[in-house]
C-alpha positions as CSV (number, residue, x, y, z in Angstrom):
1,X,23.0,-24.6,50.5
2,X,25.0,-25.9,53.4
3,X,24.1,-22.9,55.5
4,X,20.4,-23.5,54.9
5,X,20.7,-27.2,55.8
6,X,22.6,-26.3,58.9
7,X,19.9,-23.7,59.9
8,X,17.1,-26.3,59.3
9,X,19.0,-28.9,61.3
10,X,19.4,-26.4,64.2
11,X,15.7,-25.5,64.1
12,X,14.7,-29.1,64.0
13,X,16.9,-30.0,67.1
14,X,16.0,-26.8,69.1
15,X,12.6,-25.5,68.0
16,X,12.1,-21.7,68.5
17,X,9.6,-20.4,71.0
18,X,6.1,-19.5,69.8
19,X,6.9,-15.8,69.8
20,X,10.1,-16.3,67.8
21,X,8.2,-18.5,65.3
22,X,5.5,-15.8,64.9
23,X,8.1,-13.2,64.3
24,X,9.8,-15.4,61.6
25,X,6.5,-16.2,59.9
26,X,5.5,-12.5,60.0
27,X,8.8,-11.5,58.4
28,X,8.4,-14.2,55.7
29,X,4.8,-13.1,55.0
30,X,5.8,-9.4,54.8
31,X,8.7,-10.2,52.3
32,X,6.5,-12.4,50.2
33,X,3.8,-9.8,50.2
34,X,6.2,-7.1,49.1
35,X,7.5,-9.3,46.2
36,X,3.9,-10.0,45.1
37,X,3.0,-6.3,45.1
38,X,6.2,-5.4,43.2
39,X,5.6,-8.1,40.6
40,X,1.8,-7.5,40.2
41,X,1.4,-3.7,40.5
42,X,4.9,-2.5,39.9
43,X,6.9,-0.4,42.2
44,X,6.0,3.3,42.7
45,X,8.4,5.9,41.5
46,X,8.7,7.5,44.9
47,X,10.2,4.3,46.3
48,X,12.8,3.9,43.6
49,X,16.5,4.4,44.5
50,X,18.1,6.4,41.8
51,X,21.9,6.9,41.5
52,X,23.0,10.3,42.6
53,X,26.1,11.5,40.9
54,X,29.1,11.7,43.2
55,X,30.4,15.2,43.8
56,X,34.1,15.6,43.4
57,X,36.0,17.7,45.8
58,X,38.2,20.5,44.4
59,X,41.9,19.9,44.5
60,X,43.7,22.3,46.8
């Protein structure tokens, strides 16, 4: 929580440029959109990360 408050204080004291603000808002909108798609429609199987069994090296 302290890190978030420090970040907000820094942004309040030194506002970002318009380009940086648009990039931050775009990243926020993209992440919120992905969460809404995942929650609403589900996540496609081809995007799932499955655990792959670790191969053991033979002892020499």
